[in-house]
ZAMARGU-4260 file (C-alpha; in steps of 0.2 Angstrom, whole numbers, plus 5000, padded with zeros to 4 digits):
<rodrens>
0) 4828/5046/4979 | 4834/5054/4995 | 4850/5063/4997 | 4860/5065/5013 | 4876/5076/5016
5) 4891/5066/5022 | 4908/5073/5028 | 4924/5064/5033 | 4936/5071/5046 | 4953/5066/5052
10) 4951/5068/5071 | 4965/5071/5084 | 4977/5077/5071 | 4983/5093/5063 | 4987/5084/5046
15) 4977/5074/5033 | 4980/5056/5034 | 4984/5056/5052 | 4973/5053/5067 | 4956/5044/5066
20) 4944/5046/5051 | 4926/5047/5055 | 4911/5050/5044 | 4898/5063/5050 | 4880/5063/5043
25) 4868/5078/5048 | 4850/5073/5049 | 4834/5083/5053 | 4825/5067/5060 | 4832/5050/5064
30) 4833/5036/5051 | 4829/5018/5055 | 4842/5011/5066 | 4845/4997/5054 | 4848/5009/5040
35) 4861/5019/5050 | 4870/5003/5054 | 4870/4999/5035 | 4877/5016/5031 | 4891/5014/5044
40) 4895/4997/5037 | 4896/5004/5019 | 4907/5018/5025 | 4918/5005/5033 | 4926/5018/5045
45) 4929/5014/5064 | 4914/5026/5067 | 4900/5035/5058 | 4891/5049/5068 | 4873/5054/5065
50) 4866/5069/5073 | 4849/5078/5074 | 4844/5095/5081 | 4838/5095/5099 | 4830/5108/5110
55) 4847/5114/5118 | 4859/5108/5104 | 4860/5091/5095 | 4857/5073/5099 | 4872/5062/5093
60) 4873/5043/5090 | 4889/5033/5084 | 4890/5017/5074 | 4905/5006/5070 | 4903/4995/5055
65) 4895/4981/5066 | 4887/4989/5081 | 4881/5005/5089 | 4892/5011/5104 | 4887/5022/5119
70) 4902/5034/5118 | 4914/5039/5104 | 4927/5053/5106 | 4935/5055/5089 | 4918/5055/5080
75) 4911/5068/5092 | 4926/5079/5088 | 4923/5076/5069 | 4905/5081/5071 | 4909/5096/5081
80) 4921/5102/5067 | 4908/5100/5054 | 4895/5110/5065 | 4908/5124/5068 | 4915/5125/5051
85) 4902/5119/5039 | 4885/5123/5046 | 4887/5141/5051 | 4886/5138/5069 | 4889/5154/5079
90) 4893/5148/5097 | 4909/5142/5103 | 4900/5128/5113 | 4890/5113/5108 | 4879/5103/5119
95) 4876/5085/5113 | 4863/5073/5120 | 4869/5055/5120 | 4868/5038/5127 | 4882/5043/5139
100) 4872/5059/5145 | 4875/5077/5140 | 4892/5080/5132 | 4899/5097/5131 | 4911/5102/5117
105) 4920/5119/5115 | 4933/5127/5104 | 4948/5137/5111 | 4964/5142/5104 | 4962/5133/5087
110) 4958/5116/5096 | 4941/5107/5100 | 4939/5101/5118 | 4928/5087/5123 | 4921/5087/5141
115) 4916/5068/5144 | 4911/5058/5159 | 4925/5049/5168 | 4924/5030/5166 | 4927/5020/5182
120) 4939/5005/5181 | 4943/4992/5194 | 4957/4979/5196 | 4953/4963/5186 | 4961/4946/5181
125) 4968/4945/5164 | 4957/4935/5153 | 4965/4919/5145 | 4961/4925/5128 | 4970/4941/5130
130) 4985/4932/5137 | 4986/4921/5122 | 4984/4936/5110 | 4999/4946/5116 | 5017/4941/5117
135) 5020/4953/5131 | 5012/4952/5148 | 5004/4968/5156 | 5010/4973/5174 | 4992/4978/5178
140) 4974/4973/5172 | 4959/4984/5174 | 4941/4983/5169 | 4928/4996/5165 | 4910/4992/5161
145) 4914/4990/5143 | 4933/4989/5140 | 4949/4980/5148 | 4963/4992/5151 | 4981/4984/5152
150) 4996/4993/5158 | 5013/4989/5152 | 5030/4993/5158 | 5037/5001/5142 | 5031/5011/5127
155) 5041/4999/5116 | 5030/4984/5121 | 5015/4994/5116 | 5023/4998/5099 | 5028/4980/5096
160) 5011/4972/5100 | 5005/4961/5086 | 4989/4954/5093 | 4980/4938/5088 | 4963/4947/5083
165) 4954/4930/5083 | 4958/4928/5102 | 4954/4946/5106 | 4937/4944/5097 | 4932/4931/5110
170) 4934/4943/5124 | 4917/4949/5131 | 4921/4968/5130 | 4919/4982/5118 | 4938/4983/5117
175) 4955/4981/5124 | 4965/4997/5129 | 4984/4995/5131 | 4995/5009/5138 | 5012/5013/5145
180) 5022/5028/5151 | 5028/5039/5136 | 5047/5037/5132 | 5047/5054/5122 | 5049/5071/5130
185) 5032/5079/5131 | 5022/5063/5131 | 5015/5057/5147 | 5008/5041/5141 | 5005/5031/5125
190) 4991/5019/5121 | 4983/5008/5107 | 4965/5001/5106 | 4959/4985/5099 | 4941/4981/5096
195) 4938/4966/5084 | 4923/4961/5094 | 4915/4978/5089 | 4921/4976/5070 | 4937/4986/5072
200) 4954/4977/5074 | 4963/4992/5079 | 4956/5010/5081 | 4968/5023/5076 | 4964/5036/5090
205) 4951/5033/5103 | 4944/5047/5113 | 4932/5036/5124 | 4947/5025/5130 | 4955/5041/5137
210) 4940/5043/5149 | 4948/5028/5158 | 4966/5032/5154 | 4967/5050/5160 | 4961/5047/5178
215) 4973/5032/5179 | 4988/5042/5173 | 4984/5058/5182 | 4984/5048/5199 | 4999/5038/5195
220) 5009/5053/5189 | 5002/5065/5201 | 4997/5078/5188 | 4980/5083/5181 | 4986/5090/5164
225) 4993/5076/5153 | 4998/5074/5135 | 4993/5058/5127 | 4999/5050/5111 | 4990/5035/5103
230) 5003/5026/5093 | 4994/5017/5080 | 5001/5018/5062 | 4991/5034/5059 | 4995/5041/5076
235) 4985/5054/5086 | 4989/5068/5099 | 4977/5072/5114 | 4979/5086/5127 | 4970/5080/5142
240) 4964/5086/5159 | 4958/5076/5174 | 4943/5085/5182 | 4937/5074/5195 | 4921/5066/5188
245) 4925/5072/5170 | 4939/5071/5158 | 4944/5085/5146 | 4951/5080/5129 | 4957/5092/5116
250) 4963/5090/5099 | 4963/5096/5081 | 4954/5090/5066 | 4955/5091/5047 | 4941/5090/5035
255) 4945/5077/5021 | 4930/5075/5011 | 4911/5081/5009 | 4899/5074/4998 | 4882/5065/4996
260) 4873/5049/5000 | 4859/5043/4989 | 4846/5032/4996 | 4831/5023/4990 | 4814/5029/4998
265) 4815/5025/5016
</rodrens>
């Protein structure tokens, strides 16, 4: 019998039962890919992060219940909180090797900040499946290498979306980002994120989506510093900065649970 530590953290929130829950599993060496995918499916959270020590920090990987993904913000924040608060890590900066390159994470003023690469978007045609899935039409459609990003006129339209997930699952993309200007004081823009094709109907708070959203809204609003709110049922708050080729995203996290996984011999 093999025992692994497991943690669950609510990310991009300062309260339990808010933000986006992620599982975090520290390893000394990688498990087989198929086993990590099975563990993520068993956890049934939007992301399970696994990490191992590397020469300059750690190597991190992320799995939804269905697939491995190349970048995940909330599970990186969750992993960083575990490293900072539960693994006796003494530095205020963590370097992660990942499928999206080197990611830098640091803590400052009680928050954890993720320094992620900006994701380029280009104007696109709205896929017919998305048009059928939504009752509101976006005013702009953009495409990144892995997501569609749809801009709507009003925050209320984003709140009121009730997508047909069967139609969205047909879209050849990791997920669909929807966004609009924020209607509340202190909120620059709001968003939601749907990814049924990746095993997640709606992700509560999606850091990686903000690597596309922040450059767009920084250019549109003419300001590099932005406050973003993802208006899922759990809700999440991000303090963001557009830094040219990089995007800085800051937030809080709350440790919810820690325990053990028991596996048969690998």
